[in-house]
N, C-alpha and C positions, 0 to 999 in steps of 0.2 A: 158557593162561590160563584155563581152566575150572577150573584146579585150584587157584588162588590161594586162594582165600577159605578153604578147608579146611586148606589146608598153613600159609597164615597164624591162623587158630582153633589151632592143634595148639601152634605156636611160640610165641602168647600164653599157651596155657594153659601149656605149660613153663615158660616165664618166671614166671609168678605164681605157681606151685608151688613153682617155684625161690626165689622171693622170700619169699613168707610163711614157708618153712620157714626161712631165713637170718635173716628178723628176726624175733626174737619180741614185741620193742616195738613195732610198727607193722606191718599187712596191709595188702593190696591188695582191696578186694571190690570183688563184683558188684554195681551199684547197686541198693538198696532190697533188699538181702540179707535186711536185720533186719527189715521191713516183710513181708515173704513168710514167715522164719520166724522169729517173735516170740521163741518159746522161746530162740534165739541171742543175742538182743540183750546180754547182758551176757558172754557170752562173744568177742572179735573175735579168738581162733584158733579158735573153731568156725565163726564168718563166714568166715572165710579159707578154710577146708575145704570150706566149702559152696559158698566161690563159683568155686574151683577144679573142685568137680564139675558146677557148671552150667558154666562154662566146656566141661568137658569134652565134657558133655551137648550142647551147641551144636554141638564141630569135629565129632561123630561126627553128627550130625546132616545137618550142611552137607555132611559127606562121602557119605553116604548117598543125599542129592540130587543131589549132582553125578555118583555113581556110574551113579543111574537115568538122570539127564539122557544119560551118555556112552553109556548100553546103545540107550536110545531116536534118540538120534545115528545110530551105527551101524546101527541096523536102519532108519531112513530109507535111509540110504545104502547099503544094499543091496537095497530095494526097489527105488528110483530105477533103479539099474546092472540090475538086474533085467529092470525094464522097458524099459530103451533097450537092452538087447539083443533082447528080443523083438521090438520093433519092427524090427530089422534082417534 
């Protein structure tokens, strides 16, 4: 269950990238991308590309966070096992 969010984020990023490449008349965009990057406000294709970059960054960030959580949980489990073995 821990890896659901990163997998979902990469799937969404892939779908948005595919959709934006397949349709030149309309683009799926990250909310407020025109406010974040005002120089792109006149170019919807560039805003669509920037949206994919933002989503990809979020997917990578969630993967790094999940990987760090996985490592921490594994270290806690190993520490607990060593403590239990030391008590016996």
